[in-house]
C-alpha positions in Angstrom: 95.2 -57.5 76.9 94.1 -56.3 73.4 92.4 -53.2 72.1 89.2 -55.2 71.7 89.3 -56.2 75.4 89.7 -52.5 76.6 87.0 -51.1 74.3 83.7 -50.4 76.0 80.9 -49.9 73.6 78.4 -47.1 74.4 75.0 -48.2 75.4 72.9 -48.6 72.3 69.5 -49.7 73.6 66.4 -47.6 73.4 66.1 -47.6 77.2 69.5 -45.9 77.6 69.3 -43.5 74.7 65.9 -42.1 73.6 67.3 -40.8 70.3 68.0 -44.3 69.1 64.4 -45.2 69.7 63.2 -42.3 67.6 65.7 -43.0 64.8 64.8 -46.6 64.8 61.1 -45.9 64.8 61.5 -43.4 61.9 63.7 -45.8 60.0 61.3 -48.7 60.4 58.4 -46.5 59.3 60.3 -45.2 56.2 61.3 -48.8 55.2 57.7 -50.0 55.6 56.3 -47.1 53.6 59.0 -47.3 50.9 58.5 -51.1 50.4 55.3 -50.5 48.5 56.9 -47.8 46.3 59.9 -50.1 45.6 57.6 -53.0 44.6 55.6 -50.6 42.4 58.7 -49.5 40.6 60.1 -53.0 40.1 56.7 -54.2 38.9 56.3 -51.2 36.5 59.7 -51.9 35.0 59.3 -55.7 34.7 55.8 -55.5 33.2 56.8 -52.6 31.0 53.9 -50.5 32.5 55.7 -47.2 33.4 52.3 -45.4 33.3 51.5 -47.2 36.5 54.2 -45.2 38.2 52.1 -42.1 37.8 49.2 -43.8 39.5 51.1 -45.2 42.4 54.1 -42.9 43.0 53.7 -39.7 45.0 54.3 -36.6 43.0 57.0 -35.5 45.3 59.2 -38.1 43.7 59.0 -36.5 40.2 62.8 -36.2 39.8 63.2 -39.9 40.5 60.4 -40.7 38.2 62.1 -38.7 35.4 65.2 -40.7 35.9 63.2 -44.0 35.7 61.4 -42.8 32.5 64.7 -41.7 31.0 66.2 -45.1 31.7 63.3 -47.5 30.9 60.8 -45.8 28.7 60.4 -46.9 25.1 60.8 -44.0 22.6 57.2 -44.5 21.4 55.7 -44.0 24.9 58.1 -41.1 25.9 55.8 -38.2 25.0 52.7 -39.7 26.5 54.5 -40.5 29.8 56.0 -37.0 30.1 52.8 -35.2 29.2 50.8 -37.3 31.7 53.1 -36.4 34.6 53.3 -32.8 33.5 49.5 -32.5 33.7 49.4 -34.1 37.2 52.2 -31.8 38.4 50.5 -28.7 37.0 47.2 -29.8 38.6 49.1 -30.1 41.9 50.5 -26.6 41.5 54.1 -27.6 40.8 54.5 -25.4 37.7 58.4 -25.6 37.6 58.4 -29.4 37.6 55.5 -29.5 35.1 57.4 -27.2 32.8 60.4 -29.5 32.8 58.2 -32.4 32.0 56.5 -30.6 29.2 59.9 -29.7 27.8 60.9 -33.4 28.0 57.8 -34.3 26.1 58.6 -31.8 23.4 55.3 -30.2 24.2 56.2 -26.7 23.2 52.6 -25.6 23.2 53.0 -25.4 27.0 56.5 -23.7 27.1 58.5 -21.1 25.1 61.9 -22.7 25.6 63.0 -23.7 22.1 66.7 -24.5 22.6 66.1 -26.5 25.8 63.3 -28.4 24.1 65.5 -29.3 21.1 68.4 -30.4 23.3 66.1 -32.7 25.4 64.5 -34.0 22.3 67.8 -34.9 20.8 69.2 -36.3 24.0 66.3 -38.7 24.3 66.4 -39.7 20.7 62.9 -38.3 20.1 62.6 -38.4 16.3 60.5 -37.8 14.4 59.6 -34.6 16.2 56.0 -33.7 17.0 54.2 -31.5 14.4 54.0 -28.6 16.8 57.7 -28.8 17.5 58.5 -28.9 13.8 56.3 -25.8 13.1 58.0 -23.9 16.0 61.4 -24.9 14.7 60.6 -23.6 11.3 59.5 -20.3 12.8 62.6 -20.1 14.9 64.8 -20.7 11.9 63.0 -17.9 10.1 63.7 -15.5 13.0 67.3 -16.6 13.0 67.6 -15.9 9.2 65.9 -12.5 9.6 68.6 -11.7 12.3 71.3 -12.7 9.8 72.1 -16.0 11.5 71.8 -18.0 8.3 74.1 -20.8 9.3 72.1 -21.4 12.5 68.8 -21.1 10.6 69.9 -23.8 8.2 71.0 -26.1 11.0 67.5 -25.9 12.5 65.9 -26.5 9.1 68.1 -29.6 8.6 67.3 -30.8 12.1 63.6 -30.7 11.4 64.0 -32.2 7.9 62.7 -29.2 6.1 
């Protein structure tokens, strides 16, 4: 007699365990619901139409959308994509997420977070910088210089090509 012969599997049918029925039902519903979303994502990537993600995807998946945009967006569409979702998130009342998207877009008219904006702009390769970001960078460099931080001020001016 082997171990396989002595092992008795626990009952696994929905009739014998109502929890299995619930889990199975929830799993099937999730898979059915997510199939449309998965298809939309693949279609958006293949057709190079990432803007369609904002029209089809639920706002609750903004983090996943950010990951997709970071991975697949072309540099020339980055700002528009980020601003678009920021506006939708702000309209839905998700200020924290909208602020992050504004920072990613380099839209400093909507935030006061200079260093984070610069870091994200550099991380995404966003050059040239937007006009508003350049103006803010110049002002920031001026403040640094007034505070005696000349080296840091010069680095910011170099960064913005001033």
